[in-house]
Each structure stands twice: as structure tokens, then as C-alpha cells.
N, C-alpha and C positions, 0 to 999 in steps of 0.2 A: 341231677342234683342241680339246685340253684344256688346262687352266691351267698344267699341266706342260711342254707341248710349246712347245711353242711359246716511247762516249764521252771567254782568254790572249793572250794577247796573241800576236805574233808572235815575242815574245821567248820566254826559258826558261820553262816552267812554274813555278807557285809551289809553293813546299812547303807541305805540309798537316800539322797535328798530328794524331795518331791521334784518332779519334772514337769517344765511348763509344755504344753502341747499347742495344737495348732488353730486357735481362734485367728492367728495372723493371716490365715489364708481365706481369701473371699470365696463366696459360694458361686456357683456356676447357675447361669439361667438356662431352662429348658424351654423349648418351644414345643408344645405337645403335637404329636401327628396325629390328625383326625383321620382315622381309618379303623375299620374292624380288623384287629391282630389276633390271629390264632396261634398260641405257643405250645408246642408238643414238647413234653419232657417227662422222663421215666420217673422222676422223683415223686412219690405218692401224696396224697392227702389222706387223713385219717380222721374220721368221723366218731365222736366219741361222746356220748349225752348231748347231742345236738350241736357240739362244738367242733371246728374244723381245725385240725393240726397239721403242720409240715415241719420239715427239718428246719432249725433256727438260721443256719447260714443261708438256705435256699430262700426263707421268708425275708431276710433283709435284703438279698438282691432282688426278689421279687417285688418289693416295695419300691426300689429304685425304678424298675420297669414302669411301674405306674406314673412316675413322675413325667413322663412323655408319650405313654401310650394308654390313654385314658379309656380306650374301648378295647381292653386286653381280655381274652378268653384263654384259661388254661385247658390244655387237653392232656390228660394225666390219669392215671390209675387212682382210684378212690375206692377205700373199703373201711369197714367199721371194725373198731376195736381200741384198745388202751395205747395212747400215743407213746412211742418210743422214747427213752431218754434224749434229750437234746431237741425235741420237737416243742413248737411253741404254738398259741392259737391264732388264727387269723380274725382280726375283727372288721368284719364286712360292713360295718357302719361306721369305722374309723379309717385308719390307714389304708385298707384294702377295699375302700367303698368303690363300687362299679366293677369290681373284677368278677368276671362271670366263669364257670367251671363246665366244662363238657367232659364227663367220666369216660376213660378208656377202660377196658377190661383187664382187671389186674391178673398178673400171671407171677407164679413163684419159681418159674424155671423155663429154661428153653424149650422143652417139650411141651410144656402148658401153654407158652406163647404161640408155638405154631399150631396147637390144636384150636386155639382161639383165634387165629390169624383172619378168618372170615369175619367174626364179630369185629375185630378191631378196625378192618379195613371199611366196614360199613360205618362204624362211629366216626372214623377218620374222615370218610367221604362226606358224611352229614355236616361234620364241623367245619370243614372246609369251605363247603358251600356257603356257609353263612359268614365268611370272612373275605376281606379284601386282600390282606397279608398273611401269608402263613410262614411261620418260623419253626424249624425244626433240624435236628442234627442226627446223623448217622451213629451217635454215642448213646449207649444206655443200656441197661441191663434189666431182663434178660434179652429182650430182642428191641432194638431201639423204636419207639414211635414214630420217630423222624422217617423212617421208611415208608410207613403209611402214608404220613401226610405229604411226603414229597410226590408220590405217586398220585393222591387225590389233588393236589395243587396243580401239577403240570397238566393232569387230563381236563381239568376244570378251568384252566388257564388263569390261575392265580399268581400273583406275585409271590415268588418263593426266596426265604431268607436263611442262610445256614450259619452258623458258628461252630468252628472246631477249636476246642481248648485242651485236647488230647489225642492219643493215635492208639487206641486199644488194638488194632489190626496188626501193629508191629510187635513182633515177639519179644519179651523181656530176655534180658542175658541169660543165659541158660536153658531158656524156653525153646522148644522146637515149633517149627512153623507148620501150622495144621490148616486143613482145608477151611476151617472156619475164619482163619486169619485171612486166607486168599479171598474168601467171600466179603467179608468185612472191608477189606481193602478195595475191591471193586465197587462194592457199594458207596464207599466214602467219595471215590474218584468221580463216580456217576453223579451224585449229588453235588458236589463242590463243583463241577464243570457244567452243570444243569441249572444250577440256582441263578436267580437274578441278582443276588448279593451273596458274597461268600466272604466270612471274616474268619481269618486265622491267626494264631499267636506267634508265628515265626516264619522268616522267609524259607527255612528248612522245609517246613509244612507245606508251603505253596509249591516248592519244587517238586515235592513227593506227589501231591495231589493234582497239580495243574500244569505240570512240567516248566513252569516258570511263571512270569507276571502274566496276569490276566487283567482286563479292563475292569471286569465286575468284582475282583478280588481285593481285600485290604487287610492290612496286619495291625493288630490290636495287641496290648498287654493285658493279660488277665490279672488286674490287680483288685484286691478287696479292703486296701487301707482306706479309711475315712480320713478326710483333712485334719479332723480332730486329733488324729493319732501322730502326724507328724510333728517332731521335735523342733526346735529352732536351734541354730547353730551354736549360739553362745551356750545354751545348756548343756549339749553334747560335748563341746570342747572342756567345759569346766569339769564334767565327768571323767573324761579322759586324764586331765591333770590330775584329779583325785586319786585315780588309779595308778599312777606312775610308780614303777618299781613292783607292781602286784604280778602274779601269775597271769600269762595270757588266757583269757577265756574264750574257747571255741564253742559254738552252739550249732546243733544238729536237731531240726525238727522236721520229721517226715514220718511216713509208714515204715515201720522197722523191717524192711525187706532187702533183698540183695540189689535190686534194681535201683534204689536209692542211694546206694553206695555204703551201706551200713558195714559190710564186710571189710571195704577198702579201708574206711576210717578207723575201724578196729585194729587191722593190722597195721595202719600208719602209726597208731598209739604206741605199738611195742617198739617202732624204730626211731623214734624221737631221743636223741641224746639224753643220758641221764642227768646232766647238769641243767637241762632246760625245763622250767616249771610251766606246765601247761594243764589247765583243767579243762576237761571236755564234757559239756552238759548235753545231753540227750532227752529229747522229748519225743514221745511217740508210742504207738502200739502195734502189733505185728508179730508175725512168726519169728522175728529175730530178738524178740525180747529176753529170751533165755542166754542168748549169746551175749547181750548187753548186761544182764545180771552177773553173768559168770566171769566177766572180764576181771583180770587180776593184773595190776601193772608188773612189769619185770622187776625183778629185786634191784633196789636201788635206783629206780627210775622216779622222777619228780613229776611224773604225769598221774594225774588223777581224774575218775569219771563219776559224774553224778547224772543217776537217772530219774527222769521224772516221768510219770504215766501221763498219758494224753491229757492236755489242758483245753479247755473250751476257748475257743476262739473269741477273746474278748479282753478285759482287765488283766486277768491272771496271767494270759498268754504274753502281753504286751510287758508286763512286769518281769517276767521270765527273761524276754528278749534284752532288757534294760540291765541285766547282770552281764550279758555278752560283751566281748570285743569285736567279734566278728563271726559272721554265720557261715558254716561250712554246706555246701551242696555238692557232694561228689557223685551226683546222679549218673547212672548208666543209661537211663531211659530217655526218650525223646521228648518227654513233656518239659514244660515251663514252670516250675513251682512257684507259687505266691509268695512263700517265704522269702524270696528275693526281695520283693517290694515291701514286705512287712519289716525286713532288717533295715532296708534303706531308710524307711521311716523314723526308725529310732537311731538314725546316724551310724549304723554299721555296714562296713563294706562286707563283700561276700568273697568267699573262696571257693571256686566253682570247677567241676570236670570240663574239658573241652567240647562237651555236646554241642552242636550248632545251635539249638534253641537256647541254651545258656549265655553262650558267647554273646548272642545278640542282645543279652540284657547287661552285658559288663563290659566296661572300657579298662583295659589293663592298665593298672597303676593309678586309675582315677576313681573308679567306683566298685574295684575289686581285683582280683587275680585269678588265673586259671591255671590248671595242671592236667596232664594226660589223663583221660578217662581210665579207670581201673587200675592206676599206677600209684600203689601205696608208698612205695620209697619217694616219689616225687611230691606227694601229699605230705608226707612226714618233713621232708625239707622245706616246703613251702610254710608249714605251721612253725618249724624250728626259725626260719627266717624272720617271721613276723614276730615271734617271742622275743627274738635277740635285737630286732630293729622295730619297736612300735610306731616309730614315727612312719612308717608306711602304712599305718592304719590312720593315724591323725590327718595325713593329708588327703584322705578320702572323704572327710566328714562332710564338708561343705558340698562337694558333688553329689554325694548319695542323698542327701537332704533334699538338694534342688530336684533330683531326678524324682524323688518320692512325691514331693509337690507337684510334679506334672503327672504322674501316674497313679492317682488315686482312685477309689471305685467310682467316684462322681465324674472324674474326667473320663473314665472308660465309657461310662454311659452317655456322657455328653457328645463324645465322639461318635459313639454308636448310633445315637439320635440323629445327628447330622448326618452321617453316612447313609442311613436309612432313608432319611427324608429325601435326599438327594436322588438316590437311586429308585424311589417310589415315583418322584414327580417325573423322573425321565421315563419311566416305563409306562406311566399313564400317558404322557405326550405321544410317545411311540404307538401306544395302543389304539389312542384316538386318531391317530394319523392314518 
């Protein structure tokens, strides 16, 4: 296939004044990296009536890649059919001009991926042969394409770049460790250590995969906020003044699963003292939805829960965040949710569990607060304290907005561009020597 083919109380919601967003933040320059880059990813392309579609969030991120990788080729599954909800068309004559695609055999499950491993390896070999830089990750379902492109890149002596944004080889709370977890962990460590440039989202990840610091490894924050979404301090403080005396609004946006701390939050809501008015607003989808819908506050409690099905990441999502006073991230897993930086952009501090990856994003009493992971009484106490002393939220506003302005999606890619360019130049010099 060529590039041309292809989230109040139970009463009425409050009214909100229009919020000024971030044109006050200047754009960042990108210096294009002139090299043929192959990017292996399991997110598929879908071709329907001659138009190529992909997931909307991935399309947004992919477009940013093209700001500094003008010779980019995707190695990903491609299949025919109607695009699923949330998919958008790729304009190969506009924003995605120059993007090339090398199809990888699509697979519906692990067994199918294993059966097609030979075909996938041949396709990865051919794609890597035509590249100078190969980027792949040992993360993806059902079998990461990054496995195949890593082997091809190493054997063909191509520069290899890998990015870790999650750790699926770590069993979730309550999940038993399986041989698959062990194999995935082995592959992740092998790729992290054997790549020419490795980017990770936390020092905890670096310790796990590399045993500590490594000269070819760098930490980055996986932020998706655009600078236009970052509010100014005066606007947020005015909103805080307008909310004085109102119930504390705690927001939770994540997959509705135990690993995200949903059960802990629901338990904590039953432990908040009756005289403390709190509204918890939950956004998301998942197996825990029935628990959320079935929640009934304790008799006499002033705690209320509002549930909103999953919102598309965009205007509606940020409008929901603007109803909150603080974002709650009681996660039990080692991931670093992007909701932290989304909350910062809207002037919201965060209340997190003490998972290492989360603590790296939060300065206690400056950009948020932390409680012991899985500890519902501690979470209830923290929420109660913030409801009784909202000044502890006000003092965080300036710092979280400043952090957001430094952690935009644009900044993430500008940093990645600089690191990749420097590592690529060093590698070429060493190879020529």
C-alpha cells in the first residue's frame, strides 16, 4: 500500500464563564531530522472506499511526528473495512503528505500473530532495510511489532530507538504472574538495553529495565496537552473565588478497573464524614461501571457521585475538567496517566497514590498531594482535609499551570526531536570512525 492508497451535585450543573486559554504560550521550533525513519506500531490503519483511517488520538500524535521526521514510514497492520468510532481520515495530500506506509500482517489474537510470525519478520526485515533509523516498542497487542523490527535493525546494523510509555509485563493488582509476563519483561529489558536510544516515562521504569542510569536512556513525560489548552493563572484564580463555599469537586478519569484505584475511591467515599460535602465526578468505561452506577452514599452523607460515560479527548473532556477542583489518581499500577498533565493545564492539582511513577510528577503541597496506595481511609482523610481547607488547592494553581506550560505535547516532541538528533549524530560519527 502506498501513502496515497490507502466528563455537581445532584442539582443542576453550575454555569461557567468562558475560560481564556493559551495563545500566550509561544510555539516551539522544530529542526527536521533528515533521515529515513521507520516507526513500528500496532495501531492499525483501516482502508474504506479508498480512504485511510486511524485512531483519532494516534492521528494527532502522528502528525506531530511529521513536524521533525519528514521521511517517516509507518510499519503497522493495514486492513479493509468500515472505520470504528473515533477514527479519522488521513489526508496524504495535506497534513500527512510524505508519510509512507509499509503494511504488517494484521492479527486478531496471539495465536494468529505467532502463526504469521514468519511473514511479519520478512516484512519487518524489508522495511528496516530501507530505513536509517528504526523506532519500535516492546508494547502492543497481540504481539508487538517492535519485537520484529528490533531484530531486523540489530542484524542490519541500523540505529534503533525505543519508547516505553507503560509496563504491561508487570501483573496488575490481583493478577497472577504468568509465563507471558516473564517473556514480555525479558524482551523489554533486552530491547531497552540493546537500543541506541531508549526513552522512558519514569526513573522507576529505568531502574526496572536498565538497573539504573544508562547513558543512552532518557526520561520524558507522556503529555498530550496542546498549549492552547493551558489556562492562565488569573482565569483559574477567578474561578476559584467564584467557587468559594461550594462542595469540593473531585474528578476521576480513567478506565473503570481496579488497577486504576476505582475500588479504593469508592470505598473512600463511604468514609468521608457526613458533614463534609463532596461531589465525585467519574469519567470512563470498563468493567467497574456497574460498581459506579450501583454506588449509594451512606445515609446522612453529603457525598454525591456523578458518572459520565467516556468522553472524547477534546473540548467536551476539558469542559468536564473545568468543573473539578482536584483530580484524583489513586492508581495501583506503574503507569503514568496523562490525566495528570491534563489536570495541570486546567489549573487543577492532583491527589495521587504513592506509586513511584506518579510521585515523579507531583511535588507535595506544590502541584498536588499523595496518599499510600490502596489505602481508602487515607484517601478519605485527604479528600476531607482538602474540602475543609480549600486554600491548599488555591496555593497550587500557579505551579501546576507552570508545569503544564513546560509539559505540552509540543514540548514532548521537541525534546524527543533534540534527543533523537543528538543520538543519531553520535551514532553516525562512531560508525564512520
